N, C-alpha and C positions, 0 to 999 in steps of 0.2 A: 202270928203265923206271916207273912210276909212272902207274897207268891208276885216275882217278877216274869213276864211273858215277854221275849226282845222276834224280832222279824215280822215277817208278813203274817198276814192272816192264812194265809195257805202253808208256810211252813214255821208254825210259831214253836218255837225252844221254852221250857219253863223253867226258871229258878226260883227250887225254894231255899229261902235262908233258914228256914225253922224260925225258932227262938231266937229273939236278939241276943244276940252275943259276939256281936262284930264292934268293932269300935267309929263311931261317928265317918272318919274320911275314909275307913274301909270299903265302908257300906257306898259310901259316893262314890269310889274310885271302881269297886265291882258296878256300878249303876252306869258309869260315865263310860266304862267300857265296854259292855254291850251295848252301849248306844252306840258308839264308835265303830265295833264287827259289826253289825247289821243295821242302823240309821233308825232304828225306831225303839221304844220301849214301850210296852204297854203296862201301867202298874193294874192290879186287879183289886189288891186288898193293905193299903198301905194304914193300918192304924197302930201294927208294930213296927214302925219304923220310930227313930228318936226323934223327940222333940226339936234338935238342934236344925235337921232337917225337913221338918215344919211340914208336912205331905199329909195333915189330918184330915184336912178338907176333900183329898180327891178321895172320891168311893166310887167312881163308877171307873171303869177302863176305860184308860187315856192313853191315847199316843202322844208321840211328840215330833213329828216331822216339823212342826214346825220351828222347830228349835235347827232343823238342818236346813230350811227356806231359809233363817234369817243369818246363816253362816255363810251358805252359800250364792245367795240373791242379793239378800239386802246387804251385808255386810261389803262386798264391793261398790254395790250403788254410793253407800257413805264414804268409804275410800276416794270413789271420783267426785262426788261432790266437795270432799277435802281439799281435795288438789284444786279442782279446778275453783275454789274459794281462795287459796294461797295463791294461784295462777293471777288472779284477777288484783287480789290485794298486792301484789309485788308491780302490779301496772299502776297503783297510787300509792307508791312508799312513802315518794315526799309528801305527797298531802297530808298521810297519817303523821308522817315526825312533824312536819308544821302545825296539827291541831295539836298534837301531843306535846311538841314547846311551848305552844300558846297557853298550853291548859296549865302545864309546869309556873310560865309566867305568873299562870294567875294565882298557882298559889304560895308562889314568893312574894305577890301583891298583898293578898290575904291574910299573907304569914307576918308581915311586917305592919299590914294596915289595923289589923284588928288584936295584933299581942296575943298573938296562938303558938301554941307549937310547931313546930314545920310537920311534924308527924299529923296534925291535927287538920294542918291549911291544906296539906295532900290531900287528907281522907273529904274533907269539906269539897274541896276540889272538886274529886273524883265522884263525891253523890250530888253534887250540882251541875256538873255537867253530865253525869247517863241519867239525870232530870230525875233522880229516884227521888232526894229530897226530904231528909228521915225528920231535919228540923230540930237535930238534938244541937247543933252548932249554926249560929244563926250572926248574919253582920248585923254591927252597931253602927258603924261609923256612913255615914252618907257614901262618901267614896267605895268604903268595903261593898256597899250594898248596888255600886254601881258595878263594881268587880264581879261581883256575884251575878248578875245579868247577862253579863258578857261572856262569862265561865256555862253558862248556861246554854247562848246563843252557840257558845263555838261547841259543848258536848251534841247539844241537838245536829251539828252538821256532822259531827265524829257518830254519833251513833248512828245516822242515817247515808252516811256514805259504807257502813259494817252492814246494814240491812239492804240497800242494793245492792252490795256485791254477794251475799246469801243469794238472794232473791236472782239473781242472773246466774250464779251457780247452780244453784238448784232449777233454774230453767233449763240447762245446759243440761247436769241431768239428767232430768227428766225426759227432755225429745229423743237422747240418746240410747235411756231406758225403753223407750217408744217403740222406736226406729228395731231395735234388739228382736223387742218383742215381735211385732209384724215380720221379722223376716222367720224367726222361730218356727211361728203359722205357717207361712206359707213353705215354711221347708217340712213341717207334718203334712200339710196338705198335698206334699206331693208324694 
């Protein structure tokens, strides 16, 4: 028997589904509908749920206010971060384009110098440029080795630029979040 309780501790409503006779998606829809309606769901005994939902590890009463917190608080922060990241990326769009063109030129040179297929040359360029370097494709000619070093250096600048933009966007988002938290705390104190 599976028992779901929803609502606050003061107004707990219990929904007993009895022996499992629902389809997994139907049970999940009921579960989500109760969460949407009340804001939290407590699971008292999940042993009867189907294995597709995989709640077997939940034995004690658990609430899901964290999901509400993620949707209401953290998702807007991520959207704000992504917006700032895209805004700062647009400031250096030409630099990104130039670096990508240099990497593409490196792929063409590797393609010609190392007698690789164009797809393998682009793959090698991206793996080298992102400083991953699997080693499955290695340049054999001295000029190919020199080009691969140049690809690695350009790739380091490209990755560094992305990290710098992400850091700036995260910093801006964090400052705005802390400012809003401070305003909320001041409003609660008044």
